[in-house]
C-alpha positions in Angstrom: 73.6 116.2 90.4 72.6 112.7 91.5 69.8 114.3 93.3 68.0 115.2 89.9 68.1 111.7 88.9 65.5 108.9 89.8 66.7 107.1 92.9 67.2 103.9 90.9 69.8 105.6 88.6 71.6 107.3 91.5 71.9 104.1 93.4 73.1 102.2 90.4 75.8 105.2 89.7 76.9 105.2 93.1 77.5 101.5 93.5 79.1 101.4 90.2 81.7 104.2 91.2 82.2 102.2 94.3 83.0 99.2 92.6 85.5 101.0 90.2 87.2 102.6 93.2 87.7 99.4 94.8 89.2 98.0 91.8 91.5 100.7 91.3 92.7 100.5 94.8 93.3 97.1 94.7 95.3 96.8 91.4 97.0 100.3 91.1 99.3 100.3 93.9 100.6 96.7 93.0 101.1 97.3 89.6 102.9 100.7 90.0 105.1 98.7 92.7 106.1 96.4 90.2 106.7 98.6 87.4 108.8 101.1 89.6 110.9 97.9 91.0 111.8 96.5 87.7 113.5 99.8 86.6 117.0 100.3 87.8 117.7 103.8 89.5 120.0 106.0 87.5 120.7 108.1 90.5 121.5 106.6 93.8 118.9 107.9 96.5 121.0 107.2 99.4 122.4 110.1 101.5 126.2 110.5 102.0 127.4 109.7 105.4 127.5 112.3 107.9 131.1 113.1 109.5 
């Protein structure tokens, strides 16, 4: 699809998508971790001790 566009626009779109991906990478994991860490678990995830 990008091959059908002018090279100037193709580079612009590619760089824009890279910047968007980097932004998601930097902010998605910490935000998910903080939200999941603030909720108390309803069911214990620990395994029972082995005999």
